[in-house]
Structures are given as C-alpha cells and as structure tokens.
C-alpha positions in Angstrom: 0.1 -0.1 0.2 1.3 3.6 -0.8 2.6 5.2 1.9 1.1 9.0 1.8 3.3 10.3 4.6 6.1 12.8 3.5 4.4 14.6 1.3 3.0 12.5 -1.1 0.0 14.1 -1.5 1.9 16.2 -4.0 0.1 15.8 -7.7 1.0 13.2 -10.1 0.6 13.8 -14.2 -0.8 10.6 -16.1 -0.1 11.1 -19.8 -1.9 8.7 -21.6 -4.5 8.6 -24.4 -6.0 5.2 -23.1 -9.0 6.5 -21.5 -9.9 3.3 -19.7 -6.1 3.3 -18.1 -6.4 7.0 -17.5 -9.6 6.2 -15.5 -8.1 3.1 -13.7 -5.0 4.8 -12.9 -6.9 7.8 -11.7 -9.1 5.9 -9.3 -6.5 3.7 -7.6 -3.9 7.1 -7.2 -6.8 9.0 -5.8 -7.6 6.0 -3.2 -4.5 6.4 -1.7 -4.3 10.6 -1.5 -2.7 11.7 -4.2 -4.1 14.7 -6.8 -3.9 13.4 -10.2 -3.9 15.3 -13.2 -4.5 13.7 -16.6 -3.4 14.5 -20.1 -4.2 13.0 -23.7 -0.8 13.9 -25.6 2.5 15.4 -25.0 0.7 19.3 -26.0 -1.4 19.1 -23.2 0.8 17.2 -20.9 3.7 20.1 -21.1 0.8 22.7 -20.6 -0.1 20.8 -17.4 3.3 20.9 -16.2 3.4 24.6 -16.3 0.3 25.0 -14.4 0.5 21.9 -11.8 4.0 21.3 -11.2 3.5 17.5 -10.2 6.1 15.7 -8.2 5.9 12.9 -10.3 4.7 12.2 -14.1 3.2 9.0 -15.8 3.5 9.0 -19.4 2.6 6.6 -22.2 5.2 6.0 -25.3 2.7 6.0 -27.9 1.0 9.0 -28.0 -0.9 11.3 -30.6 0.6 14.2 -31.5 3.8 14.5 -29.6 4.7 11.3 -28.5 5.8 10.3 -25.3 9.6 10.2 -26.4 9.5 13.8 -27.4 7.6 14.8 -24.4 10.1 13.2 -22.1 13.1 15.0 -24.0 11.4 18.7 -23.6 10.5 18.1 -19.9 14.3 17.5 -19.4 15.2 20.2 -21.8 12.6 22.7 -20.1 14.5 21.9 -16.7 12.0 20.0 -14.7 13.6 17.1 -12.8 10.7 15.1 -11.1 10.9 11.6 -11.7 9.1 10.3 -14.9 8.2 7.1 -15.3 7.4 6.0 -18.9 4.4 3.1 -19.8 4.9 1.0 -23.0 3.6 -1.9 -24.4 5.2 -1.1 -27.8 8.8 -1.8 -28.5 9.0 -3.3 -25.5 12.0 -3.0 -22.6 14.3 -1.3 -25.7 12.3 1.5 -26.0 11.8 1.9 -22.7 15.6 1.7 -22.4 16.2 4.0 -24.6 13.8 6.4 -23.2 15.6 5.8 -19.8 18.8 7.5 -21.9 16.6 10.5 -22.4 16.0 11.0 -18.5 13.2 9.0 -18.0 13.5 7.2 -14.5 11.9 4.1 -14.4 9.5 1.9 -16.8 6.7 -0.1 -16.5 5.7 -2.4 -18.9 2.1 -2.7 -20.0 0.0 -4.4 -18.6 1.4 -3.8 -15.2 -0.2 -5.1 -11.8 -1.3 -2.4 -9.5 1.2 -3.0 -6.7 4.2 -2.7 -8.9 3.1 0.9 -9.4 2.4 1.3 -5.6 6.3 -0.5 -5.0 7.7 2.2 -7.8 6.3 5.2 -6.2 6.9 4.6 -2.6 10.6 4.1 -3.6 10.9 7.0 -6.0 9.5 9.0 -2.6 13.0 8.1 -0.9 15.1 8.0 -3.9 14.0 11.6 -4.9 13.5 13.7 -2.3 12.9 17.1 -2.7 15.1 19.8 -2.1 14.5 23.3 -1.1 17.1 24.5 -2.9 15.9 23.2 -6.5 14.6 26.1 -7.9 16.1 26.1 -11.7 12.6 26.6 -13.2 11.0 29.6 -11.2 14.2 31.6 -9.8 14.7 33.8 -12.8 11.1 35.1 -12.6 10.8 35.5 -9.0 14.0 36.5 -7.5 14.2 40.3 -6.6 18.0 40.1 -7.0 20.0 38.3 -9.0 22.0 35.3 -7.4 23.6 33.0 -9.0 21.7 30.4 -11.6 20.4 27.2 -9.7 21.3 27.9 -6.3 20.0 31.0 -4.2 22.8 32.5 -2.0 24.4 35.8 -1.1 26.9 34.1 1.5 30.6 35.0 0.4 31.8 31.1 1.0 29.3 29.5 -1.0 29.9 32.1 -3.5 33.7 31.1 -3.5 32.7 27.4 -3.5 30.4 27.7 -6.6 33.2 29.7 -8.4 35.7 27.2 -7.9 32.9 24.4 -9.0 32.3 26.5 -11.7 36.4 26.3 -12.4 36.2 22.7 -12.0 33.1 21.7 -14.3 35.1 21.4 -17.3 37.3 18.3 -15.9 36.8 15.0 -15.7 37.7 15.1 -11.5 35.5 13.3 -9.1 33.9 16.0 -7.1 32.8 15.3 -3.4 30.4 17.7 -1.6 29.9 17.7 2.1 27.5 19.1 4.3 24.4 18.8 6.7 21.0 17.4 5.3 19.3 19.9 3.3 22.3 22.5 2.7 21.6 22.0 -1.1 24.1 19.8 -1.7 22.4 18.0 -4.9 21.8 21.4 -6.8 25.4 22.2 -6.5 25.9 18.9 -8.4 23.5 19.8 -10.9 25.1 23.2 -11.0 28.5 21.6 -11.6 26.8 18.9 -14.6 25.2 21.9 -16.5 28.3 24.0 -16.3 30.4 20.6 -17.8 30.8 19.8 -21.3 28.5 17.1 -20.4 25.6 19.5 -19.8 23.4 18.3 -22.9 24.0 14.3 -21.9 22.2 12.8 -18.6 22.2 13.9 -15.3 21.3 10.6 -13.0 21.0 10.7 -9.3 20.4 7.5 -7.0 20.3 7.8 -3.0 22.4 5.4 -1.7 20.8 5.5 1.9 17.4 4.8 0.4 17.8 1.7 -0.7 18.9 -1.8 1.1 22.0 -3.6 0.0 21.3 -6.0 -2.6 18.7 -3.7 -4.2 21.4 -0.4 -4.2 24.0 -3.1 -6.2 21.7 -3.9 -9.2 20.5 -0.3 -9.4 24.1 0.9 -9.6 24.8 -1.8 -11.9 22.2 -3.1 -13.5 21.4 -6.9 -14.2 21.0 -9.8 -16.8 17.8 -11.6 -17.6 17.8 -14.4 -15.3 20.4 -13.1 -12.7 17.9 -13.6 -9.5 14.3 -14.4 -9.1 12.3 -11.8 -10.4 14.6 -10.4 -13.0 12.8 -11.1 -16.1 14.5 -8.5 -18.8 18.0 -7.1 -18.4 17.9 -3.8 -17.1 20.4 -1.2 -17.3 21.9 0.2 -14.2 22.3 3.8 -13.1 26.2 4.0 -14.2 24.9 2.9 -18.1 22.2 5.5 -17.9 24.4 8.1 -17.3 27.0 7.4 -19.9 28.7 10.4 -21.4 26.9 12.2 -18.6 27.0 12.5 -14.5 26.1 10.2 -12.0 25.6 11.7 -8.5 26.0 9.5 -5.5 23.8 11.0 -2.7 24.7 9.9 0.6 27.9 8.0 -0.2 29.1 8.0 3.5 25.4 5.5 4.0 26.9 2.7 1.5 28.1 -0.7 2.9 31.6 -1.4 3.0 31.1 -4.4 0.8 29.7 -2.3 -1.9 32.0 0.1 -1.6 34.4 -2.3 -2.8 32.7 -2.8 -6.1 32.3 0.7 -6.5 35.9 1.6 -6.1 36.6 -1.1 -9.2 34.1 1.0 -11.4 35.9 4.3 -10.1 39.5 2.6 -11.3 38.7 1.0 -14.5 35.6 2.8 -15.5 33.8 0.0 -16.2 30.5 -1.8 -14.4 29.7 -5.5 -14.5 25.9 -6.1 -14.7 24.6 -8.5 -12.0 24.6 -12.0 -13.9 26.9 -10.7 -16.8 30.4 -12.5 -18.3 31.6 -9.5 -19.8 32.1 -5.4 -18.5 30.6 -2.7 -19.9 32.6 0.5 -20.5 31.0 3.6 -19.2 32.5 6.9 -19.6 31.0 8.9 -16.4 31.5 11.9 -14.5 31.1 10.8 -10.9 30.1 13.7 -8.2 29.2 12.1 -4.7 27.5 14.1 -1.3 27.2 13.3 2.2 25.9 14.7 5.5 29.0 13.1 7.1 32.5 13.9 7.6 34.0 10.9 5.2 37.6 11.7 6.6 36.2 10.5 10.3 34.4 7.8 9.0 37.7 6.4 7.5 39.2 6.9 10.5 36.6 5.1 12.3 36.6 1.9 10.2 33.0 3.0 8.7 34.3 3.7 5.2 36.8 2.8 2.9 40.2 4.9 2.7 41.0 3.9 -0.9 37.3 4.7 -1.9 37.8 8.2 -0.1 40.5 9.2 -1.9 38.9 8.3 -5.5 36.1 10.2 -4.4 37.9 13.3 -2.8 39.5 14.6 -5.9 38.0 18.2 -5.7 36.3 18.3 -2.1 33.8 21.2 -1.3 31.8 21.7 2.1 28.1 23.5 2.1 27.7 25.7 5.5 25.1 25.1 7.4 22.5 27.4 6.9 22.9 28.6 10.6 25.9 30.0 9.6 24.2 32.3 6.1 21.9 34.7 7.7 21.7 36.7 4.5 20.6 33.4 2.4 17.9 33.4 5.7 16.4 36.4 4.2 17.1 35.4 0.6 15.4 31.8 0.7 12.8 33.0 3.4 11.4 36.0 0.9 11.5 33.1 -1.9 9.8 30.7 -0.1 7.4 32.8 0.5 6.8 34.2 -2.7 6.3 30.8 -4.3 3.8 29.5 -1.3 1.5 32.3 -2.1 1.7 32.5 -6.1 0.8 28.7 -5.5 -2.0 29.3 -2.5 -3.6 32.0 -4.7 -2.8 34.8 -2.0 -2.1 38.1 -2.0 1.7 39.2 -2.4 2.9 40.4 1.2 6.0 40.9 3.2 7.9 39.4 6.0 7.8 41.8 9.2 10.9 43.0 10.5 10.5 41.2 13.7 9.3 38.0 12.2 12.6 38.3 9.7 14.7 39.1 13.0 13.3 35.6 14.4 13.8 33.4 11.6 17.6 34.5 11.3 18.4 33.5 14.8 17.1 30.0 14.4 19.7 27.4 14.5 17.8 25.8 11.4 19.0 21.9 12.4 16.8 20.7 9.4 18.5 23.9 7.0 16.6 24.7 4.1 13.9 21.9 3.8 13.0 23.1 7.5 13.1 27.0 6.6 10.9 25.9 4.0 8.5 24.5 6.2 8.3 26.7 8.3 7.7 29.9 5.6 4.3 27.3 4.1 2.7 27.1 7.4 3.5 31.0 8.1 1.8 31.6 4.5 -1.2 29.5 5.0 -1.7 30.8 8.6 -1.9 34.5 7.6 -4.5 34.7 5.0 -4.0 37.9 2.4 -2.0 39.6 5.0 1.5 40.0 6.4 3.4 37.6 7.4 4.2 38.0 11.0 5.6 36.8 14.4 3.1 35.2 15.4 2.3 33.0 11.8 5.6 31.5 12.1 4.9 28.5 14.6 8.3 26.6 15.9 8.5 23.1 17.4 11.5 24.2 19.8 12.4 27.8 21.6 15.0 30.1 19.7 18.3 29.7 21.5 20.1 33.2 21.1 24.0 33.3 21.5 23.7 34.4 25.2 21.6 31.0 26.3 23.4 28.2 23.6 25.6 25.8 25.0 28.4 25.1 22.6 28.2 21.6 21.5 31.1 19.1 22.2 32.3 15.6 20.9 33.0 14.4 17.5 30.2 15.0 14.5 28.9 11.6 14.8 28.5 12.0 18.6 26.3 15.2 17.7 24.4 13.9 15.4 23.5 11.0 17.3 22.2 12.9 20.6 20.3 15.1 18.1 18.4 12.3 16.6 17.7 10.9 19.8 16.9 14.2 21.8 14.5 14.9 18.6 13.1 11.6 18.8 12.1 11.6 22.9 10.9 15.3 21.4 8.3 13.8 19.7 7.7 10.7 21.9 9.2 8.6 19.5 7.4 9.3 16.5 9.9 8.5 13.7 7.6 10.6 11.0 7.2 13.4 12.9 11.2 13.4 14.0 12.5 13.1 10.4 10.4 15.4 9.2 11.7 17.8 11.8 15.1 16.7 11.1 15.2 17.1 7.4 15.8 13.4 6.5 13.4 10.6 5.2 12.4 8.2 7.7 14.2 5.5 6.2 17.8 7.5 6.4 16.7 7.6 10.5 15.6 3.9 10.3 19.4 3.2 9.0 20.8 5.5 11.9 18.9 4.1 14.5 20.0 0.9 13.3 24.0 2.0 13.5 23.7 3.3 16.8 22.0 -0.1 18.3 25.2 -1.8 16.5 27.9 0.2 17.6 26.5 0.4 21.2 26.8 -3.4 22.0 23.4 -3.5 21.7 22.0 0.0 22.7 18.3 -0.8 23.7 16.5 2.4 21.8 12.9 2.1 22.8 12.0 5.2 20.1 
C-alpha cells in the first residue's frame, strides 16, 4: 500500500490517451491520497506541467500528436527534474531503455499490476527527495536580486565555492560535496553538470541511503535477465544510464563497505559488471558524491574505505549550514514565501521585520527544508495579510547567542545526540522526528540501527 506520508500528497500527472487506463490510474492513485491530473498527449502534458507542477509524471510512449519520447525530451530540456516513469506496450524493453537514456526515471511495461506501480512510487519518494533549493524553473522569474543560477545565495563562502566548482566543471575530476542534510548538495551537483561539457547528456541521481545493499547494487550496476528471481529482463544500471553524463551518488557515506569495494573498481576501471553478466560494460561517467557525514572521520572510525575516499575526494567541497548564512535565510525565506503565495493564490505580502529577525536567529537544524516548511505554514496561517511573528510556528524555543550551549564531541556524536533528543521530543514518533530533522524516515531507521550496532546492542525504545 502506498505510504502517503512525507509529502506524497503532491500531484501526479498521467499522460495517457487510453481513457480506460486513465480512469483506472486516476481511481487507484486518488484512493491513496494523490491529486491526479490527466493529459491526452504531449502538448497537453506540457501545459499541465506548467500549471500543476506535479512531483511525479506517468507517461505512455505511444501518444497522438507529440509522442511520449518527444514529451520526455522537452520535459528534461526545460529543466524539470521530477521523476518521470514511462509506460509502454510498444517496442518492449528496448523502447523503455531508450527512454531511460533521455532522462526517464523508470518504466512500466503494460499490462502492469497496481502493486508494481505502488512499490515504484514508494521507492521514488525516498530516492528522489525534494530539495528546498531546487528552484531552476522559477528563480529567473521570481527572485528580487540576481543570485547564482540554480542556487540562491548571498553568502561569500558559498559564492566562492560555486566559483571553484565552475572552474573544475570542465574537468573529469570526481567531486565530493559534504554538508548537513538540506543544505543544497544536489543542487550544486546539478550546477556542476550544467556548466560542464556533459550538460547535454544525462544527469542521473541515486540516493545510497534509500535502498538496501542488494537493491542498491542492482540499481547501480544493472542486471541480466535471469540473474536472480524476478529479473525478467535485462536492466541497465545507473552507471550505464549516465554514460557520457554525470552520476550523483547521494549520501555516499551510507553505502556498505562491501558495495564500496565494487564501486572502487568502477571508479578505477571505468567499467561495470551487470549482475549475471560475463563481460563488463565500458562507461564514461563523471561521478559526483555527496554526504552529510565527515568522510575523513568515517575512514578513521573504520566505517568508510580509505581507498574509496581518496578516489572520491579529488575535489572536495563543503557547504556551510544555513545557521551560518544569515543573509541566505532572508533570501530563501522571501523566495519560499513568494512561491507559496502564488501557489495558494494569495495576495503578495512581505515578512515583518520582527519575524525576519526571529528567523535569522533560528538554529535551522533541518536547514533549507526546515525553513521551507516553516514559511509554508506561515503563509497558510497569515491569510492575505502580512507575515508576522505569530504566523511562524516553531517546534522548539529559539536559542540565542547568550543561552546556546556549545556542542562537544565528534560530529557523529553530536548527530546521534540530536537524533535521539528529537525522537524523545516527539515521543518516539519517527515520522515527525524525521520531518523535523529534514531527513527521510528510512535514513532515520538506518541511523538508529547503526547506533544499536555500535553501542553493544544499545536498547532504543524509540
């Protein structure tokens, strides 16, 4: 059954000319809390994209007028990055694989059972988390000042980081971007891709924390028909789909040691072995890795392979947390407020001086994701009036410079303490705790499992 927590109530666009299938999909998805919009061809699909801003697109490949493949190309060329799942009964797997090369996230071969669609949507929710900084389509029209393309910032350190990333974008060097969850690591990775010679080629992202080891291996490297139970056809892995383009390994610090060893071979030899295959496949891929952990410390603790670390950190960069970028708090708060006002058809208004000062003093442990949620709540509570202090609801008191206590211990220890305290504050509710922390519930489960293993079976009742 589809889990609709964590923002899954966003709209789904179905581009399909078969009225019977339209009706079946609309009914099934609506039953699980999704807002479904239907388009009959690619032209109507693009119009709906502009008006509805869906978080997921399901499209047939065989459409009248503008076909599914052409629709897919235009979706990606116009800068939309939401998951796109293609459905086809024509051309079989070969047509679907061709669509994957043009930016499709996955495919369903008709006829498909509803539970297959449900599992795929659940997987995409965790594999494609929505970033508060991914504003490529709207920022040109909505920003008041002229910040950098793809990343809203006024912070000098971040601007310097972006300039350095642009300098190395034309090289083949592997890039490692470190920073807390929600700081915009994926947005910077996409920025590098757009400024590289590979910009016209695929940008493929995979969240290493969202999938168990066995599934992550098959997603990365692909598999042959019959490689394991359920492998009914050959499937290209993310490395092959990113051929001549860029592959983002998000949350690389969550990858198991065994899988790191297989990744090392790919980074060294530039070839992948599909599961069940006898011959390797050559790949030309620019790899960008992101993590919310300090990988150097992870190496010292024995939780990350040293050889893989040095392969990934040819060009290392770190994004500072939002609490260290007060100028960005105002810039992003105004952006999110304006965007939310438009989406909710509210009258444009400003954030009061008192409220903005309060926002700048917040610790923002969830970084941009937390800020986005707070602003969204404020807009909904304010109606058509200005945004004032009482419209911003916080789940914990603001710690000022005079009352805040300096954290101690390693980053890993501080992260562990923060997670456990957040869980305690939410009475053990993992969904609410994950939302406050700005991470997926699956990442939270992995963290708790790690704490148990590394603390001699520490009992965690939350």
